C-alpha positions as CSV (number, residue, x, y, z in Angstrom):
1,M,1.4,67.5,51.4
2,K,-0.9,66.5,54.3
3,N,0.8,69.0,56.6
4,K,0.2,71.7,54.0
5,I,-3.5,71.2,53.9
6,P,-4.3,73.3,57.0
7,I,-2.1,76.1,55.7
8,L,-3.8,76.0,52.3
9,L,-7.2,76.0,54.1
10,F,-6.3,79.0,56.2
11,L,-5.0,80.8,53.1
12,G,-8.2,79.9,51.2
13,I,-10.4,81.3,54.1
14,S,-8.3,84.4,54.2
15,L,-8.6,85.1,50.5
16,L,-12.3,84.4,50.5
17,Y,-12.6,86.8,53.5
18,F,-10.9,89.7,51.7
19,F,-12.7,88.9,48.4
20,T,-16.2,89.1,50.1
21,R,-15.4,92.2,52.1
22,L,-13.6,94.3,49.5
23,Q,-15.8,93.9,46.5
24,H,-18.4,96.7,46.0
25,L,-17.0,98.3,49.1
26,T,-18.7,101.6,48.6
27,S,-22.1,100.3,47.4
28,I,-23.6,101.6,50.6
29,P,-23.1,105.4,50.7
30,V,-21.4,107.1,53.6
31,F,-23.8,107.6,56.6
32,G,-23.8,110.1,59.4
33,D,-21.5,108.5,62.0
34,E,-19.0,107.4,59.3
35,A,-18.9,110.9,58.0
36,I,-18.1,112.2,61.5
37,Y,-15.3,109.7,62.2
38,L,-13.7,110.2,58.8
39,R,-13.8,113.9,59.0
40,W,-12.0,113.8,62.3
41,S,-9.4,111.6,60.7
42,Q,-8.9,114.1,58.0
43,I,-8.5,116.9,60.5
44,I,-6.0,114.9,62.6
45,K,-4.0,114.1,59.4
46,N,-3.9,117.8,58.4
47,V,-3.4,119.3,61.9
48,E,-1.4,117.2,64.3
49,T,-2.3,119.3,67.3
50,L,-5.9,118.3,66.9
51,R,-5.3,114.6,67.4
52,F,-7.8,114.6,70.3
53,I,-10.5,116.4,68.4
54,S,-12.9,113.5,68.8
55,L,-13.0,114.1,72.6
56,N,-15.0,117.3,71.9
57,D,-17.9,114.9,71.2
58,G,-16.9,112.4,73.9
59,K,-15.5,109.8,71.5
60,Q,-12.2,108.0,72.1
61,P,-9.7,108.6,69.3
62,L,-7.8,105.3,68.5
63,Y,-10.0,104.4,65.5
64,M,-9.4,107.9,64.0
65,W,-5.6,107.7,64.7
66,L,-5.4,104.3,62.8
67,V,-7.3,105.7,59.8
68,V,-4.8,108.5,59.3
69,P,-2.0,106.5,57.7
70,L,-4.5,104.8,55.4
71,L,-5.7,108.2,54.2
72,K,-2.3,108.6,52.6
73,L,-2.9,105.6,50.4
74,F,-6.7,105.4,49.8
75,P,-9.7,107.6,49.3
76,T,-11.3,108.6,52.6
77,L,-14.3,106.4,52.7
78,V,-12.3,103.4,51.4
79,A,-9.6,104.0,54.0
80,G,-12.1,104.0,56.9
81,R,-13.9,100.9,55.7
82,L,-10.6,99.1,55.0
83,L,-9.6,99.6,58.7
84,S,-12.8,97.8,59.7
85,I,-12.0,95.0,57.2
86,L,-8.6,94.6,58.7
87,A,-10.1,94.5,62.2
88,G,-12.6,91.9,61.0
89,Y,-9.8,89.7,59.7
90,F,-8.1,90.0,63.1
91,I,-11.3,88.8,64.7
92,L,-11.5,85.9,62.3
93,V,-7.9,84.8,63.2
94,L,-8.6,85.3,67.0
95,L,-11.7,83.1,66.7
96,I,-9.6,80.3,65.5
97,I,-7.2,80.8,68.4
98,L,-10.0,81.1,71.0
99,F,-11.7,77.9,69.8
100,A,-8.4,76.0,69.8
101,I,-7.9,77.2,73.4
102,Y,-11.4,76.1,74.4
103,Q,-10.9,72.6,73.0
104,N,-7.5,72.1,74.7
105,F,-7.9,74.1,77.9
106,S,-7.3,71.0,80.1
107,S,-3.9,70.5,78.7
108,K,-1.1,69.9,81.3
109,N,1.5,71.9,79.3
110,K,3.3,74.2,81.6
111,E,4.3,76.9,79.1
112,P,1.7,79.2,77.5
113,H,3.4,79.4,74.1
114,L,3.7,75.6,73.9
115,F,0.1,75.3,75.0
116,L,-1.0,77.6,72.2
117,I,1.0,75.5,69.6
118,E,-0.5,72.3,71.0
119,S,-4.0,73.8,70.9
120,L,-3.7,75.0,67.3
121,T,-2.3,71.7,66.0
122,K,-4.2,69.2,68.0
123,N,-7.7,69.7,66.5
124,I,-6.5,71.5,63.5
125,Y,-9.5,71.2,61.2
126,S,-12.2,71.8,63.8
127,N,-10.4,75.0,64.8
128,F,-11.6,76.6,61.5
129,I,-15.3,76.2,62.3
130,P,-15.8,79.6,63.9
131,A,-13.8,81.3,61.1
132,L,-16.2,79.8,58.5
133,I,-19.3,80.9,60.5
134,Y,-17.8,84.4,60.8
135,L,-17.1,84.5,57.1
136,F,-20.7,83.7,56.1
137,L,-22.6,85.6,58.7
138,P,-24.4,88.7,57.5
139,F,-24.0,90.3,60.9
140,S,-20.2,90.3,60.7
141,F,-20.2,90.9,56.9
142,F,-22.3,94.1,57.2
143,F,-20.2,95.8,59.9
144,D,-16.9,94.6,58.5
145,R,-17.6,97.0,55.7
146,L,-18.5,100.2,57.6
147,A,-16.1,102.9,58.8
148,I,-17.0,102.8,62.5
149,P,-14.9,101.8,65.5
150,D,-17.1,98.9,66.7
151,N,-15.2,96.3,64.8
152,L,-11.9,97.5,66.3
153,L,-13.5,97.3,69.8
154,S,-14.7,93.8,69.1
155,A,-11.2,92.8,68.0
156,F,-9.4,94.2,71.0
157,G,-12.2,92.7,73.3
158,L,-11.7,89.3,71.8
159,L,-7.9,89.6,72.3
160,T,-8.6,90.6,75.9
161,I,-10.7,87.4,76.5
162,I,-7.9,85.2,75.1
163,F,-5.3,86.8,77.3
164,A,-7.7,86.6,80.3
165,L,-8.1,82.8,79.7
166,L,-4.3,82.4,79.3
167,L,-3.7,84.4,82.5
168,A,-6.2,82.3,84.4
169,K,-4.4,79.1,83.3
170,Y,-0.8,80.6,83.6
171,P,-0.7,83.4,86.2
172,R,2.3,85.3,85.0
173,L,3.4,88.9,84.9
174,D,4.1,89.0,81.1
175,L,0.5,87.7,80.4
176,S,-0.8,90.2,82.9
177,M,0.9,93.0,81.0
178,L,-0.4,91.8,77.7
179,L,-3.9,91.6,79.1
180,G,-3.5,95.2,80.4
181,L,-2.3,96.4,77.0
182,S,-5.3,94.8,75.1
183,L,-7.7,96.2,77.7
184,G,-6.2,99.7,77.4
185,L,-6.4,99.6,73.6
186,A,-10.0,98.6,73.7
187,W,-10.8,101.3,76.3
188,I,-9.3,104.1,74.1
189,T,-11.4,102.7,71.2
190,K,-14.9,102.9,72.7
191,S,-16.5,103.1,76.2
192,P,-18.1,99.6,76.2
193,A,-14.6,98.2,76.7
194,I,-15.5,98.6,80.4
195,Y,-17.3,95.3,80.0
196,F,-14.1,93.6,79.2
197,V,-12.4,95.1,82.2
198,V,-15.1,93.4,84.4
199,L,-15.1,90.2,82.4
200,S,-11.3,89.8,82.7
201,L,-11.6,89.9,86.5
202,L,-14.5,87.5,86.5
203,I,-12.8,85.0,84.2
204,F,-9.7,84.9,86.5
205,V,-11.8,84.5,89.6
206,F,-13.9,81.8,88.0
207,L,-11.0,79.8,86.5
208,G,-7.9,81.0,88.2
209,N,-6.2,80.9,91.6
210,Y,-7.7,83.3,94.1
211,K,-4.3,83.7,95.8
212,K,-2.9,85.3,92.6
213,I,-5.7,87.8,92.0
214,L,-2.9,90.5,91.9
215,Y,-2.2,89.6,88.3
216,P,-5.5,90.7,86.8
217,I,-5.5,93.7,89.1
218,I,-2.2,94.7,87.5
219,S,-3.8,94.3,84.1
220,V,-6.7,96.6,85.0
221,F,-4.2,99.1,86.4
222,I,-2.2,99.1,83.2
223,S,-5.4,99.6,81.1
224,F,-6.5,102.4,83.4
225,C,-3.1,104.2,82.8
226,I,-3.5,103.8,79.0
227,Y,-7.1,105.1,79.2
228,N,-5.9,108.1,81.2
229,L,-3.5,109.1,78.5
230,L,-6.6,110.7,76.9
231,R,-6.4,113.3,79.7
232,L,-3.8,114.9,77.4
233,G,-6.8,116.1,75.5
234,P,-8.6,119.1,77.0
235,Q,-12.1,117.7,76.5
236,F,-11.5,114.3,78.3
237,H,-14.4,114.9,80.6
238,Q,-16.8,114.9,77.6
239,I,-16.5,111.0,77.4
240,A,-18.4,110.5,80.6
241,L,-20.9,113.3,79.8
242,R,-21.6,111.9,76.3
243,N,-22.0,108.3,77.6
244,L,-25.0,109.5,79.6
245,D,-26.7,110.4,76.3
246,Y,-26.7,106.8,75.3
247,I,-27.7,105.0,78.5
248,W,-30.3,105.2,81.1
249,P,-29.2,106.1,84.7
250,I,-29.6,103.4,87.3
251,S,-32.4,105.4,88.9
252,E,-34.4,105.2,85.7
253,I,-33.8,101.5,85.1
254,I,-35.1,100.7,88.6
255,R,-38.3,102.6,87.8
256,H,-39.0,100.7,84.6
257,P,-36.7,97.6,84.6
258,L,-38.5,96.0,81.6
259,D,-38.3,99.1,79.4
260,P,-36.2,99.3,77.2
261,L,-35.2,95.6,77.8
262,V,-38.4,94.1,76.3
263,P,-38.6,96.4,73.3
264,H,-34.9,95.8,72.6
265,L,-35.3,92.1,72.9
266,R,-37.9,92.4,70.1
267,D,-35.4,94.4,68.0
268,L,-32.8,91.7,68.7
269,N,-35.1,89.0,67.4
270,S,-35.7,91.0,64.2
271,L,-31.9,91.5,63.9
272,S,-31.1,87.9,64.4
273,A,-33.6,86.7,61.8
274,K,-31.9,88.6,59.0
275,F,-28.3,89.0,60.2
276,I,-27.8,85.5,61.7
277,S,-30.6,83.2,60.6
278,L,-32.7,80.7,62.7
279,P,-30.9,77.5,61.7
280,L,-27.6,78.9,62.9
281,I,-29.1,80.0,66.2
282,L,-30.5,76.4,66.7
283,L,-26.9,75.3,66.8
284,L,-26.7,76.8,70.2
285,F,-29.1,74.2,71.6
286,I,-27.5,71.0,70.1
287,N,-26.4,68.5,72.7
288,F,-23.5,70.1,74.5
289,K,-21.9,67.0,76.0
290,K,-19.6,68.6,78.4
291,I,-21.0,71.6,80.3
292,N,-17.9,72.7,82.1
293,K,-16.6,75.9,83.7
294,L,-15.0,77.1,80.5
295,F,-18.3,76.7,78.7
296,F,-20.1,78.8,81.3
297,V,-17.3,81.5,81.0
298,L,-17.9,81.8,77.3
299,L,-21.7,81.8,77.8
300,L,-21.5,84.6,80.4
301,T,-19.0,86.5,78.2
302,F,-21.7,86.5,75.6
303,I,-24.8,86.9,77.8
304,L,-23.9,89.4,80.4
305,P,-22.8,92.4,78.2
306,L,-25.6,91.6,75.8
307,I,-28.4,91.8,78.4
308,S,-26.8,94.7,80.1
309,N,-26.7,96.7,76.8
310,L,-30.3,95.8,76.0
311,A,-31.4,96.9,79.5
312,I,-29.6,100.3,79.7
313,T,-29.2,101.7,76.2
314,K,-31.7,104.2,75.0
315,V,-31.5,103.2,71.3
316,F,-30.9,99.7,69.9
317,T,-28.7,99.1,66.9
318,G,-26.7,96.0,65.9
319,R,-23.3,97.7,66.2
320,Y,-23.9,98.4,69.9
321,I,-23.8,94.6,70.6
322,L,-21.3,93.7,67.9
323,F,-18.6,93.1,70.5
324,S,-20.6,90.2,71.9
325,L,-20.8,88.4,68.5
326,P,-17.5,86.5,68.6
327,Y,-18.7,84.5,71.7
328,L,-22.0,83.7,70.1
329,I,-20.0,82.3,67.1
330,V,-17.9,80.2,69.4
331,L,-21.0,78.8,71.0
332,M,-22.6,78.0,67.6
333,S,-19.3,76.4,66.6
334,L,-19.5,74.0,69.6
335,G,-23.0,73.1,68.5
336,F,-21.7,72.4,65.0
337,L,-18.9,70.3,66.4
338,N,-21.2,68.2,68.5
339,L,-23.6,67.7,65.6
340,S,-20.8,66.6,63.3
341,K,-19.9,63.8,65.8
342,K,-23.4,62.4,65.5
343,F,-24.3,62.8,61.9
344,K,-22.3,61.8,58.8
345,Y,-23.6,64.5,56.5
346,T,-23.3,67.4,58.9
347,L,-21.0,69.5,56.6
348,F,-23.4,69.2,53.7
349,F,-26.3,70.2,56.0
350,I,-24.4,73.3,57.3
351,L,-23.5,74.3,53.7
352,L,-27.3,74.3,52.9
353,I,-27.9,76.5,56.0
354,F,-25.3,79.0,54.7
355,I,-26.9,79.4,51.2
356,P,-29.5,82.0,52.3
357,N,-26.8,83.9,54.2
358,I,-24.5,83.9,51.2
359,Y,-27.3,85.2,49.0
360,Y,-28.1,87.9,51.5
361,Q,-24.5,89.0,51.7
362,Y,-24.3,89.2,47.9
363,Q,-27.3,91.5,47.8
364,L,-25.9,93.6,50.6
365,S,-22.8,94.2,48.6
366,V,-24.1,94.5,45.0
367,N,-27.5,96.1,45.5
368,P,-28.2,96.8,49.2
369,F,-31.3,98.9,48.5
370,T,-33.3,95.9,47.0
371,I,-33.4,94.0,50.3
372,G,-34.8,95.0,53.7
373,L,-32.4,95.6,56.6
374,P,-33.6,95.0,60.1
375,N,-35.6,98.0,61.4
376,S,-32.8,98.9,63.8
377,E,-30.4,99.3,60.9
378,S,-32.5,101.3,58.4
379,G,-30.6,104.5,59.0
380,Y,-27.6,103.2,57.0
381,L,-29.7,103.3,53.8
382,S,-32.5,105.7,54.4
383,G,-33.5,108.9,56.1
384,W,-31.3,112.0,56.7
385,T,-28.5,109.8,58.1
386,S,-28.0,108.1,54.8
387,G,-25.5,109.9,52.5
388,W,-27.1,108.8,49.2
389,G,-26.3,111.4,46.6
390,I,-23.5,113.1,48.5
391,E,-20.7,111.8,46.3
392,N,-22.6,113.1,43.2
393,I,-23.1,116.5,44.8
394,S,-19.4,116.6,45.6
395,Q,-18.5,115.9,42.0
396,Y,-20.7,118.6,40.7
397,L,-19.4,121.2,43.2
398,I,-15.8,120.2,42.4
399,E,-16.4,120.8,38.8
400,Q,-17.9,124.2,39.5
401,S,-14.9,125.2,41.7
402,K,-12.6,125.0,38.7
403,A,-14.2,128.2,37.3
404,S,-14.9,130.2,40.4
405,N,-14.7,130.2,44.2
406,V,-17.5,128.0,45.6
407,I,-19.1,128.4,49.0
408,V,-21.5,125.7,50.3
409,G,-23.8,126.0,53.3
410,T,-25.5,122.8,54.5
411,E,-28.4,122.1,56.8
412,G,-26.8,120.7,59.9
413,Y,-23.5,121.3,61.7
414,F,-22.6,117.7,62.4
415,G,-23.0,114.3,60.7
416,T,-24.2,113.5,57.2
417,F,-24.0,117.3,56.5
418,P,-21.6,118.9,56.4
419,D,-19.1,116.1,57.3
420,G,-20.3,113.7,54.6
421,L,-19.6,116.4,51.9
422,Q,-16.4,117.6,53.5
423,I,-14.7,114.1,53.3
424,Y,-15.0,114.3,49.5
425,T,-14.0,117.9,49.2
426,N,-11.3,118.2,51.8
427,D,-8.3,118.9,49.5
428,I,-10.2,120.8,46.8
429,P,-9.0,124.5,46.4
430,H,-11.6,127.2,46.0
431,L,-14.3,125.0,47.6
432,T,-15.5,125.6,51.1
433,V,-18.2,123.6,52.9
434,F,-19.7,124.4,56.3
435,G,-22.9,123.9,58.3
436,V,-25.1,126.9,58.6
437,D,-28.2,125.8,60.5
438,N,-29.9,122.7,61.9
439,D,-33.3,123.9,60.7
440,L,-32.6,126.0,57.6
441,V,-35.6,128.2,56.9
442,K,-33.8,131.4,56.1
443,I,-30.7,132.1,54.0
444,P,-27.9,133.1,56.5
445,E,-26.4,136.5,56.1
446,K,-22.9,135.1,55.6
447,L,-24.0,133.2,52.5
448,I,-25.6,136.4,51.1
449,D,-22.4,138.3,51.8
450,A,-20.3,135.7,50.0
451,R,-22.6,135.9,47.0
452,N,-22.3,139.7,47.0
453,H,-18.5,139.4,46.9
454,G,-18.7,137.3,43.7
455,D,-18.5,133.8,45.1
456,D,-20.8,131.0,43.7
457,V,-22.9,130.1,46.7
458,Y,-24.9,126.8,47.1
459,V,-27.3,125.6,49.8
460,I,-27.9,121.9,50.5
461,K,-31.1,120.8,52.3
462,N,-33.0,117.6,53.0
463,S,-36.5,117.5,51.4
464,S,-38.1,116.4,54.7
465,K,-37.3,119.9,56.0
466,N,-37.9,121.9,52.8
467,N,-39.5,124.9,54.6
468,F,-37.7,128.0,53.3
469,I,-39.7,131.2,53.9
470,P,-41.2,132.4,50.6
471,S,-39.2,135.6,50.5
472,D,-35.9,133.6,50.6
473,L,-37.1,130.8,48.4
474,I,-37.3,133.1,45.4
475,K,-33.6,133.9,45.8
476,L,-32.7,130.3,45.2
477,S,-32.4,128.3,42.0
478,L,-32.9,124.5,42.4
479,I,-29.9,122.9,40.6
480,N,-30.8,119.3,41.2
481,T,-32.6,116.8,43.5
482,Y,-31.0,113.6,44.5
483,L,-33.5,110.9,45.2
484,K,-32.9,108.3,47.9
485,P,-34.3,104.8,47.5
486,D,-36.7,105.5,50.4
487,G,-38.3,108.4,48.5
488,S,-36.7,111.3,50.4
489,T,-34.4,113.7,48.5
490,I,-31.5,116.0,49.0
491,L,-32.0,119.4,47.4
492,L,-29.1,121.4,45.9
493,Y,-29.8,125.1,45.5
494,Q,-27.7,127.9,44.1
495,L,-28.1,131.4,45.5
496,L,-29.0,133.9,42.8
């Protein structure tokens, strides 16, 4: 029975993970970027020749490719968010492995698979500490439940760091190839994977044998080959161009090195207060007894990409630094482990620390609009990027399409509208949704022509831009307004 306790503990953590992540999965409505990624997934599913469609906007396609098979089993929004939940579970498992490797890295075992077995069984209960922190962290909880590729990037990045550590300890061709594969998968998920390419080389140099540097170079070459498979898409060059829209060039950073670094540090402080909590952050500073090379490797793996992102990105949001979260969790776990060796009631103390986080997670899932998100994350629940009301609009339009052909023109060509509406109406006959203008002040001629041909024509617009010219406004009948919790509305008009 004693040998079964760790297995039962792991199963319990796994069940609790899926319970917390799956319940009320759609309580937060679809938001702009989710709508875009999911619409691309639908298009790829329906038209195989468009599997590289995301490259048109400079986005790597692996996340969309993995959503496609899930679309055959689940509604679109659920399918996209379920993939993030599965990626989050992969992160949870890999955190257990990484913490086990850290605690047993000095082992003299000569075979990597035997070293992993020894690491996972030697400190079997303490290995679960990072999994528990991940489970009850609002930061991970929030992004585990959104249909965005950042969780997938974080999972492949964590796998990369594990293989990089193993390669540094056991310089072998098979580990080099596995490292290259994980790097390549991260790179065709999202561009920040370049951090892991650099980190994998630094880890080997810092921990490994300089004479065997060829092994991580082989890994980088393999990842480069995988990444360049995207050249099969005609818009491959858009990746580099679109990356420039999100980061400042070096010339600009030199001119103002503290801007945006200092403002983003303030944003990070606000994010940490709500998504991590101060008591857990204090675990980072608790009496690390052995400050060794491996500790500094993990610290740099967390700090270097984080500071780099804060210094060069034009806009700050939590998901842009999500891939650095696993290493913060490992560092907090070390603090917990050292604290538990000094105080008898550490576990009880930690459970008390988690109570506010558990309550916050509950509110995020059951009624997210009653609690305040960090300022950097407000767009998920408010403003034009929030899809509050879109599902209700789609249900109304689907019902109308049963009696006549329905044409819908939306304000905006990309994002919440029309993509957010299209993911709900993709397979509905006699219902067509498309964007007509980013600043809809006049009824487009193609909508007037459709009405003249006998179609039912609708126009959707955000209240913040309700500026139709008077001569066109009288041609519209307001069907309904959909109030968002922040006070803004979506307006649904029918063309008379």
